[in-house]
C-alpha positions as CSV (number, residue, x, y, z in Angstrom):
1,X,-43.9,-46.9,88.1
2,X,-42.2,-46.7,91.4
3,X,-40.7,-43.4,92.5
4,X,-39.0,-42.5,95.7
5,X,-38.4,-38.8,96.5
6,X,-36.5,-37.4,99.5
7,X,-37.1,-33.7,100.3
8,X,-34.9,-33.5,103.3
9,X,-34.5,-29.9,104.5
10,X,-37.4,-28.6,102.3
11,X,-39.1,-25.6,103.8
12,X,-42.2,-24.0,102.3
13,X,-42.6,-20.4,103.2
14,X,-45.4,-19.2,100.8
15,X,-47.4,-20.8,98.1
16,X,-49.3,-19.1,95.3
17,X,-51.6,-21.1,92.9
18,X,-52.8,-19.3,89.8
19,X,-54.5,-22.1,87.9
20,X,-55.4,-25.7,88.4
21,X,-56.4,-28.5,86.0
22,X,-58.9,-31.2,86.3
23,X,-56.2,-33.7,87.1
24,X,-54.2,-31.8,89.7
25,X,-52.6,-32.8,93.0
26,X,-51.0,-30.3,95.4
27,X,-49.4,-31.8,98.5
28,X,-47.3,-30.4,101.3
29,X,-46.4,-32.8,103.9
30,X,-45.7,-36.5,104.3
31,X,-47.5,-39.2,102.3
32,X,-46.8,-42.9,102.6
33,X,-48.6,-43.8,99.4
34,X,-50.3,-42.0,96.5
35,X,-52.6,-44.0,94.2
36,X,-53.3,-42.4,90.8
37,X,-56.0,-43.6,88.5
38,X,-57.9,-42.4,85.4
39,X,-60.8,-43.4,83.3
40,X,-62.3,-42.4,80.1
41,X,-66.0,-41.6,80.4
42,X,-66.9,-40.0,77.1
43,X,-69.2,-42.3,75.0
44,X,-67.9,-43.2,71.6
45,X,-70.8,-41.4,69.8
46,X,-69.7,-38.1,71.3
47,X,-66.6,-38.1,69.1
48,X,-66.5,-36.2,65.8
49,X,-64.0,-37.7,63.4
50,X,-63.3,-35.4,60.5
51,X,-64.6,-31.9,59.9
52,X,-67.6,-30.7,62.0
53,X,-68.6,-28.2,59.3
54,X,-68.2,-29.0,55.6
55,X,-65.3,-26.9,54.2
56,X,-65.3,-25.4,50.8
57,X,-62.7,-26.8,48.4
């Protein structure tokens, strides 16, 4: 995906951040290029498919 954003005349006076996530980015200023990547590092045996505890009928 290619995206071009122009924030002409943008002025930041005060910033308050309450929470962040593991995949967060917070930028103020100029950036020529931002490269995003992700990977999945959980081994397949860590997944539980179905109920963890047997449920009564």
